[in-house]
Structures are given as C-alpha cells and as structure tokens.
mmCIF file of the N, C-alpha and C atoms, coordinates in Angstrom:
data_MODEL
# 
_entry.id   MODEL 
# 
loop_
_atom_site.group_PDB 
_atom_site.id 
_atom_site.type_symbol 
_atom_site.label_atom_id 
_atom_site.label_alt_id 
_atom_site.label_comp_id 
_atom_site.label_asym_id 
_atom_site.label_entity_id 
_atom_site.label_seq_id 
_atom_site.pdbx_PDB_ins_code 
_atom_site.Cartn_x 
_atom_site.Cartn_y 
_atom_site.Cartn_z 
_atom_site.occupancy 
_atom_site.B_iso_or_equiv 
_atom_site.pdbx_formal_charge 
_atom_site.auth_seq_id 
_atom_site.auth_comp_id 
_atom_site.auth_asym_id 
_atom_site.auth_atom_id 
_atom_site.pdbx_PDB_model_num 
ATOM 1   N N  . MET A 1 1  ? 106.275 138.351 208.893 1.00 0.00 ? 1  MET A N  1 
ATOM 2   C CA . MET A 1 1  ? 107.013 137.240 208.363 1.00 0.00 ? 1  MET A CA 1 
ATOM 3   C C  . MET A 1 1  ? 106.974 137.319 206.847 1.00 0.00 ? 1  MET A C  1 
ATOM 4   N N  . HIS A 1 2  ? 108.091 137.077 206.228 1.00 0.00 ? 2  HIS A N  1 
ATOM 5   C CA . HIS A 1 2  ? 108.194 137.075 204.767 1.00 0.00 ? 2  HIS A CA 1 
ATOM 6   C C  . HIS A 1 2  ? 108.639 135.695 204.320 1.00 0.00 ? 2  HIS A C  1 
ATOM 7   N N  . GLU A 1 3  ? 107.947 135.133 203.348 1.00 0.00 ? 3  GLU A N  1 
ATOM 8   C CA . GLU A 1 3  ? 108.288 133.784 202.874 1.00 0.00 ? 3  GLU A CA 1 
ATOM 9   C C  . GLU A 1 3  ? 107.778 133.593 201.452 1.00 0.00 ? 3  GLU A C  1 
ATOM 10  N N  . LEU A 1 4  ? 108.327 132.597 200.796 1.00 0.00 ? 4  LEU A N  1 
ATOM 11  C CA . LEU A 1 4  ? 107.891 132.233 199.451 1.00 0.00 ? 4  LEU A CA 1 
ATOM 12  C C  . LEU A 1 4  ? 106.507 131.605 199.491 1.00 0.00 ? 4  LEU A C  1 
ATOM 13  N N  . THR A 1 5  ? 105.760 131.767 198.402 1.00 0.00 ? 5  THR A N  1 
ATOM 14  C CA . THR A 1 5  ? 104.428 131.179 198.283 1.00 0.00 ? 5  THR A CA 1 
ATOM 15  C C  . THR A 1 5  ? 104.226 130.675 196.857 1.00 0.00 ? 5  THR A C  1 
ATOM 16  N N  . TYR A 1 6  ? 103.160 129.925 196.677 1.00 0.00 ? 6  TYR A N  1 
ATOM 17  C CA . TYR A 1 6  ? 102.752 129.499 195.337 1.00 0.00 ? 6  TYR A CA 1 
ATOM 18  C C  . TYR A 1 6  ? 101.669 130.471 194.871 1.00 0.00 ? 6  TYR A C  1 
ATOM 19  N N  . PRO A 1 7  ? 101.846 131.081 193.718 1.00 0.00 ? 7  PRO A N  1 
ATOM 20  C CA . PRO A 1 7  ? 100.855 132.057 193.246 1.00 0.00 ? 7  PRO A CA 1 
ATOM 21  C C  . PRO A 1 7  ? 99.463  131.451 193.113 1.00 0.00 ? 7  PRO A C  1 
ATOM 22  N N  . THR A 1 8  ? 98.461  132.224 193.485 1.00 0.00 ? 8  THR A N  1 
ATOM 23  C CA . THR A 1 8  ? 97.080  131.737 193.391 1.00 0.00 ? 8  THR A CA 1 
ATOM 24  C C  . THR A 1 8  ? 96.442  132.061 192.046 1.00 0.00 ? 8  THR A C  1 
ATOM 25  N N  . ARG A 1 9  ? 96.947  133.072 191.361 1.00 0.00 ? 9  ARG A N  1 
ATOM 26  C CA . ARG A 1 9  ? 96.401  133.409 190.030 1.00 0.00 ? 9  ARG A CA 1 
ATOM 27  C C  . ARG A 1 9  ? 97.004  132.470 188.998 1.00 0.00 ? 9  ARG A C  1 
ATOM 28  N N  . LEU A 1 10 ? 96.160  131.936 188.147 1.00 0.00 ? 10 LEU A N  1 
ATOM 29  C CA . LEU A 1 10 ? 96.563  130.938 187.163 1.00 0.00 ? 10 LEU A CA 1 
ATOM 30  C C  . LEU A 1 10 ? 97.688  131.428 186.249 1.00 0.00 ? 10 LEU A C  1 
ATOM 31  N N  . THR A 1 11 ? 97.598  132.651 185.786 1.00 0.00 ? 11 THR A N  1 
ATOM 32  C CA . THR A 1 11 ? 98.627  133.199 184.893 1.00 0.00 ? 11 THR A CA 1 
ATOM 33  C C  . THR A 1 11 ? 99.975  133.270 185.598 1.00 0.00 ? 11 THR A C  1 
ATOM 34  N N  . TYR A 1 12 ? 99.965  133.768 186.831 1.00 0.00 ? 12 TYR A N  1 
ATOM 35  C CA . TYR A 1 12 ? 101.214 133.869 187.585 1.00 0.00 ? 12 TYR A CA 1 
ATOM 36  C C  . TYR A 1 12 ? 101.781 132.479 187.888 1.00 0.00 ? 12 TYR A C  1 
ATOM 37  N N  . ALA A 1 13 ? 100.899 131.540 188.212 1.00 0.00 ? 13 ALA A N  1 
ATOM 38  C CA . ALA A 1 13 ? 101.349 130.173 188.507 1.00 0.00 ? 13 ALA A CA 1 
ATOM 39  C C  . ALA A 1 13 ? 101.988 129.540 187.270 1.00 0.00 ? 13 ALA A C  1 
ATOM 40  N N  . PHE A 1 14 ? 101.452 129.816 186.103 1.00 0.00 ? 14 PHE A N  1 
ATOM 41  C CA . PHE A 1 14 ? 102.014 129.290 184.862 1.00 0.00 ? 14 PHE A CA 1 
ATOM 42  C C  . PHE A 1 14 ? 103.465 129.747 184.698 1.00 0.00 ? 14 PHE A C  1 
ATOM 43  N N  . PHE A 1 15 ? 103.703 131.044 184.865 1.00 0.00 ? 15 PHE A N  1 
ATOM 44  C CA . PHE A 1 15 ? 105.059 131.571 184.719 1.00 0.00 ? 15 PHE A CA 1 
ATOM 45  C C  . PHE A 1 15 ? 105.965 131.146 185.873 1.00 0.00 ? 15 PHE A C  1 
ATOM 46  N N  . TRP A 1 16 ? 105.395 130.985 187.054 1.00 0.00 ? 16 TRP A N  1 
ATOM 47  C CA . TRP A 1 16 ? 106.140 130.488 188.219 1.00 0.00 ? 16 TRP A CA 1 
ATOM 48  C C  . TRP A 1 16 ? 106.674 129.092 187.927 1.00 0.00 ? 16 TRP A C  1 
ATOM 49  N N  . ASN A 1 17 ? 105.822 128.238 187.338 1.00 0.00 ? 17 ASN A N  1 
ATOM 50  C CA . ASN A 1 17 ? 106.244 126.873 186.992 1.00 0.00 ? 17 ASN A CA 1 
ATOM 51  C C  . ASN A 1 17 ? 107.361 126.881 185.944 1.00 0.00 ? 17 ASN A C  1 
ATOM 52  N N  . ILE A 1 18 ? 107.242 127.748 184.959 1.00 0.00 ? 18 ILE A N  1 
ATOM 53  C CA . ILE A 1 18 ? 108.307 127.869 183.953 1.00 0.00 ? 18 ILE A CA 1 
ATOM 54  C C  . ILE A 1 18 ? 109.601 128.332 184.615 1.00 0.00 ? 18 ILE A C  1 
ATOM 55  N N  . HIS A 1 19 ? 109.496 129.304 185.491 1.00 0.00 ? 19 HIS A N  1 
ATOM 56  C CA . HIS A 1 19 ? 110.669 129.814 186.215 1.00 0.00 ? 19 HIS A CA 1 
ATOM 57  C C  . HIS A 1 19 ? 111.390 128.687 186.949 1.00 0.00 ? 19 HIS A C  1 
ATOM 58  N N  . PHE A 1 20 ? 110.631 127.836 187.640 1.00 0.00 ? 20 PHE A N  1 
ATOM 59  C CA . PHE A 1 20 ? 111.266 126.742 188.371 1.00 0.00 ? 20 PHE A CA 1 
ATOM 60  C C  . PHE A 1 20 ? 111.839 125.679 187.439 1.00 0.00 ? 20 PHE A C  1 
ATOM 61  N N  . LYS A 1 21 ? 111.218 125.455 186.300 1.00 0.00 ? 21 LYS A N  1 
ATOM 62  C CA . LYS A 1 21 ? 111.794 124.524 185.319 1.00 0.00 ? 21 LYS A CA 1 
ATOM 63  C C  . LYS A 1 21 ? 113.152 125.033 184.844 1.00 0.00 ? 21 LYS A C  1 
ATOM 64  N N  . LEU A 1 22 ? 113.231 126.334 184.601 1.00 0.00 ? 22 LEU A N  1 
ATOM 65  C CA . LEU A 1 22 ? 114.512 126.931 184.207 1.00 0.00 ? 22 LEU A CA 1 
ATOM 66  C C  . LEU A 1 22 ? 115.533 126.837 185.338 1.00 0.00 ? 22 LEU A C  1 
ATOM 67  N N  . LEU A 1 23 ? 115.099 127.108 186.571 1.00 0.00 ? 23 LEU A N  1 
ATOM 68  C CA . LEU A 1 23 ? 116.006 126.980 187.710 1.00 0.00 ? 23 LEU A CA 1 
ATOM 69  C C  . LEU A 1 23 ? 116.512 125.553 187.867 1.00 0.00 ? 23 LEU A C  1 
ATOM 70  N N  . GLN A 1 24 ? 115.632 124.585 187.660 1.00 0.00 ? 24 GLN A N  1 
ATOM 71  C CA . GLN A 1 24 ? 116.030 123.186 187.785 1.00 0.00 ? 24 GLN A CA 1 
ATOM 72  C C  . GLN A 1 24 ? 117.073 122.825 186.729 1.00 0.00 ? 24 GLN A C  1 
ATOM 73  N N  . ALA A 1 25 ? 116.866 123.265 185.501 1.00 0.00 ? 25 ALA A N  1 
ATOM 74  C CA . ALA A 1 25 ? 117.828 122.977 184.432 1.00 0.00 ? 25 ALA A CA 1 
ATOM 75  C C  . ALA A 1 25 ? 119.159 123.674 184.701 1.00 0.00 ? 25 ALA A C  1 
ATOM 76  N N  . TYR A 1 26 ? 119.088 124.941 185.079 1.00 0.00 ? 26 TYR A N  1 
ATOM 77  C CA . TYR A 1 26 ? 120.302 125.686 185.387 1.00 0.00 ? 26 TYR A CA 1 
ATOM 78  C C  . TYR A 1 26 ? 121.022 125.078 186.589 1.00 0.00 ? 26 TYR A C  1 
ATOM 79  N N  . GLY A 1 27 ? 120.260 124.756 187.619 1.00 0.00 ? 27 GLY A N  1 
ATOM 80  C CA . GLY A 1 27 ? 120.852 124.184 188.821 1.00 0.00 ? 27 GLY A CA 1 
ATOM 81  C C  . GLY A 1 27 ? 121.531 122.849 188.570 1.00 0.00 ? 27 GLY A C  1 
ATOM 82  N N  . LYS A 1 28 ? 120.905 122.018 187.756 1.00 0.00 ? 28 LYS A N  1 
ATOM 83  C CA . LYS A 1 28 ? 121.488 120.706 187.435 1.00 0.00 ? 28 LYS A CA 1 
ATOM 84  C C  . LYS A 1 28 ? 122.825 120.878 186.715 1.00 0.00 ? 28 LYS A C  1 
ATOM 85  N N  . TRP A 1 29 ? 122.902 121.898 185.869 1.00 0.00 ? 29 TRP A N  1 
ATOM 86  C CA . TRP A 1 29 ? 124.116 122.150 185.095 1.00 0.00 ? 29 TRP A CA 1 
ATOM 87  C C  . TRP A 1 29 ? 125.179 122.875 185.921 1.00 0.00 ? 29 TRP A C  1 
ATOM 88  N N  . LYS A 1 30 ? 124.787 123.955 186.592 1.00 0.00 ? 30 LYS A N  1 
ATOM 89  C CA . LYS A 1 30 ? 125.754 124.837 187.237 1.00 0.00 ? 30 LYS A CA 1 
ATOM 90  C C  . LYS A 1 30 ? 125.954 124.552 188.726 1.00 0.00 ? 30 LYS A C  1 
ATOM 91  N N  . HIS A 1 31 ? 124.917 124.111 189.402 1.00 0.00 ? 31 HIS A N  1 
ATOM 92  C CA . HIS A 1 31 ? 124.984 123.890 190.855 1.00 0.00 ? 31 HIS A CA 1 
ATOM 93  C C  . HIS A 1 31 ? 124.314 122.564 191.220 1.00 0.00 ? 31 HIS A C  1 
ATOM 94  N N  . PRO A 1 32 ? 124.905 121.444 190.842 1.00 0.00 ? 32 PRO A N  1 
ATOM 95  C CA . PRO A 1 32 ? 124.262 120.147 191.106 1.00 0.00 ? 32 PRO A CA 1 
ATOM 96  C C  . PRO A 1 32 ? 124.010 119.887 192.588 1.00 0.00 ? 32 PRO A C  1 
ATOM 97  N N  . GLU A 1 33 ? 124.793 120.510 193.465 1.00 0.00 ? 33 GLU A N  1 
ATOM 98  C CA . GLU A 1 33 ? 124.588 120.321 194.907 1.00 0.00 ? 33 GLU A CA 1 
ATOM 99  C C  . GLU A 1 33 ? 123.265 120.917 195.392 1.00 0.00 ? 33 GLU A C  1 
ATOM 100 N N  . TRP A 1 34 ? 122.661 121.781 194.604 1.00 0.00 ? 34 TRP A N  1 
ATOM 101 C CA . TRP A 1 34 ? 121.378 122.383 194.936 1.00 0.00 ? 34 TRP A CA 1 
ATOM 102 C C  . TRP A 1 34 ? 120.209 121.632 194.293 1.00 0.00 ? 34 TRP A C  1 
ATOM 103 N N  . GLY A 1 35 ? 120.470 120.489 193.688 1.00 0.00 ? 35 GLY A N  1 
ATOM 104 C CA . GLY A 1 35 ? 119.445 119.739 192.968 1.00 0.00 ? 35 GLY A CA 1 
ATOM 105 C C  . GLY A 1 35 ? 118.203 119.434 193.782 1.00 0.00 ? 35 GLY A C  1 
ATOM 106 N N  . ILE A 1 36 ? 118.390 118.992 195.018 1.00 0.00 ? 36 ILE A N  1 
ATOM 107 C CA . ILE A 1 36 ? 117.241 118.651 195.866 1.00 0.00 ? 36 ILE A CA 1 
ATOM 108 C C  . ILE A 1 36 ? 116.384 119.886 196.119 1.00 0.00 ? 36 ILE A C  1 
ATOM 109 N N  . ALA A 1 37 ? 117.029 120.991 196.437 1.00 0.00 ? 37 ALA A N  1 
ATOM 110 C CA . ALA A 1 37 ? 116.268 122.227 196.712 1.00 0.00 ? 37 ALA A CA 1 
ATOM 111 C C  . ALA A 1 37 ? 115.489 122.678 195.485 1.00 0.00 ? 37 ALA A C  1 
ATOM 112 N N  . PHE A 1 38 ? 116.136 122.666 194.314 1.00 0.00 ? 38 PHE A N  1 
ATOM 113 C CA . PHE A 1 38 ? 115.452 123.118 193.101 1.00 0.00 ? 38 PHE A CA 1 
ATOM 114 C C  . PHE A 1 38 ? 114.294 122.206 192.715 1.00 0.00 ? 38 PHE A C  1 
ATOM 115 N N  . HIS A 1 39 ? 114.371 120.922 193.056 1.00 0.00 ? 39 HIS A N  1 
ATOM 116 C CA . HIS A 1 39 ? 113.292 120.005 192.688 1.00 0.00 ? 39 HIS A CA 1 
ATOM 117 C C  . HIS A 1 39 ? 112.206 119.909 193.759 1.00 0.00 ? 39 HIS A C  1 
ATOM 118 N N  . GLU A 1 40 ? 112.568 120.011 195.025 1.00 0.00 ? 40 GLU A N  1 
ATOM 119 C CA . GLU A 1 40 ? 111.584 119.835 196.092 1.00 0.00 ? 40 GLU A CA 1 
ATOM 120 C C  . GLU A 1 40 ? 110.898 121.118 196.534 1.00 0.00 ? 40 GLU A C  1 
ATOM 121 N N  . LEU A 1 41 ? 111.551 122.252 196.338 1.00 0.00 ? 41 LEU A N  1 
ATOM 122 C CA . LEU A 1 41 ? 110.945 123.510 196.760 1.00 0.00 ? 41 LEU A CA 1 
ATOM 123 C C  . LEU A 1 41 ? 109.606 123.788 196.075 1.00 0.00 ? 41 LEU A C  1 
ATOM 124 N N  . PRO A 1 42 ? 109.476 123.609 194.762 1.00 0.00 ? 42 PRO A N  1 
ATOM 125 C CA . PRO A 1 42 ? 108.163 123.851 194.144 1.00 0.00 ? 42 PRO A CA 1 
ATOM 126 C C  . PRO A 1 42 ? 107.065 122.960 194.734 1.00 0.00 ? 42 PRO A C  1 
ATOM 127 N N  . ILE A 1 43 ? 107.384 121.723 195.013 1.00 0.00 ? 43 ILE A N  1 
ATOM 128 C CA . ILE A 1 43 ? 106.395 120.806 195.605 1.00 0.00 ? 43 ILE A CA 1 
ATOM 129 C C  . ILE A 1 43 ? 105.997 121.300 196.990 1.00 0.00 ? 43 ILE A C  1 
ATOM 130 N N  . CYS A 1 44 ? 106.984 121.671 197.780 1.00 0.00 ? 44 CYS A N  1 
ATOM 131 C CA . CYS A 1 44 ? 106.729 122.172 199.133 1.00 0.00 ? 44 CYS A CA 1 
ATOM 132 C C  . CYS A 1 44 ? 105.856 123.421 199.100 1.00 0.00 ? 44 CYS A C  1 
ATOM 133 N N  . LEU A 1 45 ? 106.171 124.342 198.215 1.00 0.00 ? 45 LEU A N  1 
ATOM 134 C CA . LEU A 1 45 ? 105.408 125.588 198.144 1.00 0.00 ? 45 LEU A CA 1 
ATOM 135 C C  . LEU A 1 45 ? 103.982 125.372 197.664 1.00 0.00 ? 45 LEU A C  1 
ATOM 136 N N  . LYS A 1 46 ? 103.773 124.396 196.807 1.00 0.00 ? 46 LYS A N  1 
ATOM 137 C CA . LYS A 1 46 ? 102.413 124.099 196.334 1.00 0.00 ? 46 LYS A CA 1 
ATOM 138 C C  . LYS A 1 46 ? 101.571 123.479 197.443 1.00 0.00 ? 46 LYS A C  1 
ATOM 139 N N  . GLU A 1 47 ? 102.204 122.737 198.350 1.00 0.00 ? 47 GLU A N  1 
ATOM 140 C CA . GLU A 1 47 ? 101.467 122.001 199.381 1.00 0.00 ? 47 GLU A CA 1 
ATOM 141 C C  . GLU A 1 47 ? 101.324 122.756 200.699 1.00 0.00 ? 47 GLU A C  1 
ATOM 142 N N  . THR A 1 48 ? 102.213 123.702 200.959 1.00 0.00 ? 48 THR A N  1 
ATOM 143 C CA . THR A 1 48 ? 102.198 124.361 202.263 1.00 0.00 ? 48 THR A CA 1 
ATOM 144 C C  . THR A 1 48 ? 100.990 125.269 202.430 1.00 0.00 ? 48 THR A C  1 
ATOM 145 N N  . ARG A 1 49 ? 100.586 125.409 203.668 1.00 0.00 ? 49 ARG A N  1 
ATOM 146 C CA . ARG A 1 49 ? 99.481  126.310 204.023 1.00 0.00 ? 49 ARG A CA 1 
ATOM 147 C C  . ARG A 1 49 ? 99.963  127.262 205.113 1.00 0.00 ? 49 ARG A C  1 
ATOM 148 N N  . TRP A 1 50 ? 101.215 127.701 204.993 1.00 0.00 ? 50 TRP A N  1 
ATOM 149 C CA . TRP A 1 50 ? 101.822 128.485 206.061 1.00 0.00 ? 50 TRP A CA 1 
ATOM 150 C C  . TRP A 1 50 ? 101.085 129.783 206.339 1.00 0.00 ? 50 TRP A C  1 
ATOM 151 N N  . ILE A 1 51 ? 100.524 130.406 205.326 1.00 0.00 ? 51 ILE A N  1 
ATOM 152 C CA . ILE A 1 51 ? 99.826  131.670 205.555 1.00 0.00 ? 51 ILE A CA 1 
ATOM 153 C C  . ILE A 1 51 ? 98.593  131.440 206.423 1.00 0.00 ? 51 ILE A C  1 
ATOM 154 N N  . ASP A 1 52 ? 97.778  130.471 206.073 1.00 0.00 ? 52 ASP A N  1 
ATOM 155 C CA . ASP A 1 52 ? 96.576  130.166 206.857 1.00 0.00 ? 52 ASP A CA 1 
ATOM 156 C C  . ASP A 1 52 ? 96.941  129.762 208.282 1.00 0.00 ? 52 ASP A C  1 
ATOM 157 N N  . GLU A 1 53 ? 97.981  128.934 208.412 1.00 0.00 ? 53 GLU A N  1 
ATOM 158 C CA . GLU A 1 53 ? 98.395  128.473 209.740 1.00 0.00 ? 53 GLU A CA 1 
ATOM 159 C C  . GLU A 1 53 ? 98.940  129.633 210.580 1.00 0.00 ? 53 GLU A C  1 
ATOM 160 N N  . LEU A 1 54 ? 99.698  130.521 209.962 1.00 0.00 ? 54 LEU A N  1 
ATOM 161 C CA . LEU A 1 54 ? 100.237 131.671 210.687 1.00 0.00 ? 54 LEU A CA 1 
ATOM 162 C C  . LEU A 1 54 ? 99.116  132.601 211.134 1.00 0.00 ? 54 LEU A C  1 
ATOM 163 N N  . ILE A 1 55 ? 98.159  132.865 210.262 1.00 0.00 ? 55 ILE A N  1 
ATOM 164 C CA . ILE A 1 55 ? 97.034  133.744 210.627 1.00 0.00 ? 55 ILE A CA 1 
ATOM 165 C C  . ILE A 1 55 ? 96.260  133.154 211.803 1.00 0.00 ? 55 ILE A C  1 
ATOM 166 N N  . GLU A 1 56 ? 96.009  131.855 211.763 1.00 0.00 ? 56 GLU A N  1 
ATOM 167 C CA . GLU A 1 56 ? 95.326  131.187 212.884 1.00 0.00 ? 56 GLU A CA 1 
ATOM 168 C C  . GLU A 1 56 ? 96.108  131.352 214.174 1.00 0.00 ? 56 GLU A C  1 
ATOM 169 N N  . ALA A 1 57 ? 97.432  131.133 214.099 1.00 0.00 ? 57 ALA A N  1 
ATOM 170 C CA . ALA A 1 57 ? 98.274  131.243 215.297 1.00 0.00 ? 57 ALA A CA 1 
ATOM 171 C C  . ALA A 1 57 ? 98.296  132.680 215.822 1.00 0.00 ? 57 ALA A C  1 
ATOM 172 N N  . LEU A 1 58 ? 98.365  133.655 214.927 1.00 0.00 ? 58 LEU A N  1 
ATOM 173 C CA . LEU A 1 58 ? 98.364  135.047 215.355 1.00 0.00 ? 58 LEU A CA 1 
ATOM 174 C C  . LEU A 1 58 ? 97.054  135.400 216.058 1.00 0.00 ? 58 LEU A C  1 
ATOM 175 N N  . LYS A 1 59 ? 95.942  135.015 215.466 1.00 0.00 ? 59 LYS A N  1 
ATOM 176 C CA . LYS A 1 59 ? 94.641  135.310 216.065 1.00 0.00 ? 59 LYS A CA 1 
ATOM 177 C C  . LYS A 1 59 ? 94.458  134.578 217.391 1.00 0.00 ? 59 LYS A C  1 
ATOM 178 N N  . ALA A 1 60 ? 94.927  133.330 217.469 1.00 0.00 ? 60 ALA A N  1 
ATOM 179 C CA . ALA A 1 60 ? 94.815  132.553 218.706 1.00 0.00 ? 60 ALA A CA 1 
ATOM 180 C C  . ALA A 1 60 ? 95.654  133.165 219.832 1.00 0.00 ? 60 ALA A C  1 
ATOM 181 N N  . ASN A 1 61 ? 96.651  133.963 219.470 1.00 0.00 ? 61 ASN A N  1 
ATOM 182 C CA . ASN A 1 61 ? 97.512  134.601 220.463 1.00 0.00 ? 61 ASN A CA 1 
ATOM 183 C C  . ASN A 1 61 ? 97.233  136.098 220.588 1.00 0.00 ? 61 ASN A C  1 
ATOM 184 N N  . SER A 1 62 ? 96.017  136.479 220.257 1.00 0.00 ? 62 SER A N  1 
ATOM 185 C CA . SER A 1 62 ? 95.500  137.837 220.461 1.00 0.00 ? 62 SER A CA 1 
ATOM 186 C C  . SER A 1 62 ? 96.200  138.919 219.649 1.00 0.00 ? 62 SER A C  1 
ATOM 187 N N  . PHE A 1 63 ? 96.707  138.587 218.468 1.00 0.00 ? 63 PHE A N  1 
ATOM 188 C CA . PHE A 1 63 ? 97.240  139.601 217.571 1.00 0.00 ? 63 PHE A CA 1 
ATOM 189 C C  . PHE A 1 63 ? 96.076  140.207 216.795 1.00 0.00 ? 63 PHE A C  1 
ATOM 190 N N  . SER A 1 64 ? 96.218  141.458 216.428 1.00 0.00 ? 64 SER A N  1 
ATOM 191 C CA . SER A 1 64 ? 95.172  142.127 215.664 1.00 0.00 ? 64 SER A CA 1 
ATOM 192 C C  . SER A 1 64 ? 95.786  142.740 214.406 1.00 0.00 ? 64 SER A C  1 
ATOM 193 N N  . ASP A 1 65 ? 94.957  143.355 213.605 1.00 0.00 ? 65 ASP A N  1 
ATOM 194 C CA . ASP A 1 65 ? 95.398  143.995 212.363 1.00 0.00 ? 65 ASP A CA 1 
ATOM 195 C C  . ASP A 1 65 ? 96.259  143.063 211.509 1.00 0.00 ? 65 ASP A C  1 
ATOM 196 N N  . VAL A 1 66 ? 95.821  141.825 211.386 1.00 0.00 ? 66 VAL A N  1 
ATOM 197 C CA . VAL A 1 66 ? 96.554  140.851 210.577 1.00 0.00 ? 66 VAL A CA 1 
ATOM 198 C C  . VAL A 1 66 ? 96.432  141.262 209.110 1.00 0.00 ? 66 VAL A C  1 
ATOM 199 N N  . ASN A 1 67 ? 97.561  141.344 208.434 1.00 0.00 ? 67 ASN A N  1 
ATOM 200 C CA . ASN A 1 67 ? 97.585  141.800 207.050 1.00 0.00 ? 67 ASN A CA 1 
ATOM 201 C C  . ASN A 1 67 ? 98.470  140.882 206.219 1.00 0.00 ? 67 ASN A C  1 
ATOM 202 N N  . ILE A 1 68 ? 98.018  140.588 204.996 1.00 0.00 ? 68 ILE A N  1 
ATOM 203 C CA . ILE A 1 68 ? 98.810  139.793 204.051 1.00 0.00 ? 68 ILE A CA 1 
ATOM 204 C C  . ILE A 1 68 ? 99.102  140.678 202.854 1.00 0.00 ? 68 ILE A C  1 
ATOM 205 N N  . GLU A 1 69 ? 100.375 140.768 202.495 1.00 0.00 ? 69 GLU A N  1 
ATOM 206 C CA . GLU A 1 69 ? 100.778 141.527 201.313 1.00 0.00 ? 69 GLU A CA 1 
ATOM 207 C C  . GLU A 1 69 ? 101.523 140.585 200.379 1.00 0.00 ? 69 GLU A C  1 
ATOM 208 N N  . TYR A 1 70 ? 100.939 140.315 199.224 1.00 0.00 ? 70 TYR A N  1 
ATOM 209 C CA . TYR A 1 70 ? 101.579 139.443 198.249 1.00 0.00 ? 70 TYR A CA 1 
ATOM 210 C C  . TYR A 1 70 ? 102.543 140.251 197.395 1.00 0.00 ? 70 TYR A C  1 
ATOM 211 N N  . LEU A 1 71 ? 103.707 139.690 197.145 1.00 0.00 ? 71 LEU A N  1 
ATOM 212 C CA . LEU A 1 71 ? 104.758 140.347 196.384 1.00 0.00 ? 71 LEU A CA 1 
ATOM 213 C C  . LEU A 1 71 ? 105.177 139.475 195.212 1.00 0.00 ? 71 LEU A C  1 
ATOM 214 N N  . ALA A 1 72 ? 105.895 140.073 194.284 1.00 0.00 ? 72 ALA A N  1 
ATOM 215 C CA . ALA A 1 72 ? 106.490 139.332 193.158 1.00 0.00 ? 72 ALA A CA 1 
ATOM 216 C C  . ALA A 1 72 ? 105.464 138.439 192.459 1.00 0.00 ? 72 ALA A C  1 
ATOM 217 N N  . PHE A 1 73 ? 104.329 139.046 192.100 1.00 0.00 ? 73 PHE A N  1 
ATOM 218 C CA . PHE A 1 73 ? 103.270 138.321 191.376 1.00 0.00 ? 73 PHE A CA 1 
ATOM 219 C C  . PHE A 1 73 ? 102.758 137.108 192.147 1.00 0.00 ? 73 PHE A C  1 
ATOM 220 N N  . GLY A 1 74 ? 102.724 137.222 193.456 1.00 0.00 ? 74 GLY A N  1 
ATOM 221 C CA . GLY A 1 74 ? 102.197 136.144 194.291 1.00 0.00 ? 74 GLY A CA 1 
ATOM 222 C C  . GLY A 1 74 ? 103.207 135.074 194.638 1.00 0.00 ? 74 GLY A C  1 
ATOM 223 N N  . ALA A 1 75 ? 104.472 135.268 194.285 1.00 0.00 ? 75 ALA A N  1 
ATOM 224 C CA . ALA A 1 75 ? 105.500 134.256 194.569 1.00 0.00 ? 75 ALA A CA 1 
ATOM 225 C C  . ALA A 1 75 ? 106.079 134.392 195.967 1.00 0.00 ? 75 ALA A C  1 
ATOM 226 N N  . SER A 1 76 ? 105.688 135.428 196.690 1.00 0.00 ? 76 SER A N  1 
ATOM 227 C CA . SER A 1 76 ? 106.078 135.580 198.085 1.00 0.00 ? 76 SER A CA 1 
ATOM 228 C C  . SER A 1 76 ? 105.014 136.428 198.789 1.00 0.00 ? 76 SER A C  1 
ATOM 229 N N  . ALA A 1 77 ? 105.071 136.400 200.099 1.00 0.00 ? 77 ALA A N  1 
ATOM 230 C CA . ALA A 1 77 ? 104.090 137.168 200.875 1.00 0.00 ? 77 ALA A CA 1 
ATOM 231 C C  . ALA A 1 77 ? 104.715 137.631 202.177 1.00 0.00 ? 77 ALA A C  1 
ATOM 232 N N  . ILE A 1 78 ? 104.185 138.752 202.659 1.00 0.00 ? 78 ILE A N  1 
ATOM 233 C CA . ILE A 1 78 ? 104.533 139.253 203.984 1.00 0.00 ? 78 ILE A CA 1 
ATOM 234 C C  . ILE A 1 78 ? 103.250 139.223 204.797 1.00 0.00 ? 78 ILE A C  1 
ATOM 235 N N  . VAL A 1 79 ? 103.308 138.589 205.958 1.00 0.00 ? 79 VAL A N  1 
ATOM 236 C CA . VAL A 1 79 ? 102.187 138.587 206.895 1.00 0.00 ? 79 VAL A CA 1 
ATOM 237 C C  . VAL A 1 79 ? 102.632 139.413 208.090 1.00 0.00 ? 79 VAL A C  1 
ATOM 238 N N  . SER A 1 80 ? 101.825 140.407 208.432 1.00 0.00 ? 80 SER A N  1 
ATOM 239 C CA . SER A 1 80 ? 102.138 141.256 209.573 1.00 0.00 ? 80 SER A CA 1 
ATOM 240 C C  . SER A 1 80 ? 100.924 141.349 210.496 1.00 0.00 ? 80 SER A C  1 
ATOM 241 N N  . ALA A 1 81 ? 101.187 141.707 211.751 1.00 0.00 ? 81 ALA A N  1 
ATOM 242 C CA . ALA A 1 81 ? 100.116 141.831 212.735 1.00 0.00 ? 81 ALA A CA 1 
ATOM 243 C C  . ALA A 1 81 ? 100.604 142.700 213.890 1.00 0.00 ? 81 ALA A C  1 
ATOM 244 N N  . ARG A 1 82 ? 99.663  143.110 214.739 1.00 0.00 ? 82 ARG A N  1 
ATOM 245 C CA . ARG A 1 82 ? 99.987  143.902 215.927 1.00 0.00 ? 82 ARG A CA 1 
ATOM 246 C C  . ARG A 1 82 ? 99.590  143.153 217.181 1.00 0.00 ? 82 ARG A C  1 
ATOM 247 N N  . LYS A 1 83 ? 100.353 143.364 218.209 1.00 0.00 ? 83 LYS A N  1 
ATOM 248 C CA . LYS A 1 83 ? 100.059 142.747 219.508 1.00 0.00 ? 83 LYS A CA 1 
ATOM 249 C C  . LYS A 1 83 ? 99.628  143.834 220.456 1.00 0.00 ? 83 LYS A C  1 
# 
C-alpha cells in the first residue's frame, strides 16, 4: 500500500509544513474548489496512524515480511508484506 504520511524527522516536517502553506495559497487562488482538501489534508496526515494500524492488521492476518519504505523525505510510505 502506498499513501501520504507526515514526516517524522523535524527538518522534513518543517519543509512539509511550508509546502502545504504554499499549496493552500496557490489552491485558494487557482483552484478554490480544492480549498477543503488543501486545508484538511495536513491535519488528517498529522493525526492518522494508518501505518501502525495496517501493520497490526497484516500481522493479525498472518502476513509476514512486513516492510515500510518511506519516500519523498518521509512525506509518503509504501507498506508491503507477504502472505
């Protein structure tokens, strides 16, 4: 599974926050219909625990070789496993 995440390293999180501030300003100007997504997505990503929940679900369903690969400076991740 591949999905967006909130970076865990402080430096990456700092630039991630700036990136979303720029997206919010650009979105408000160029794509106002995307306003909710640009404003709520950062909050959702900061609060979600999808990686931990997915790993628990995979292990509970007898998957093995669970692996997490962080991409784009921690702004996304791929979780893989074997059955």
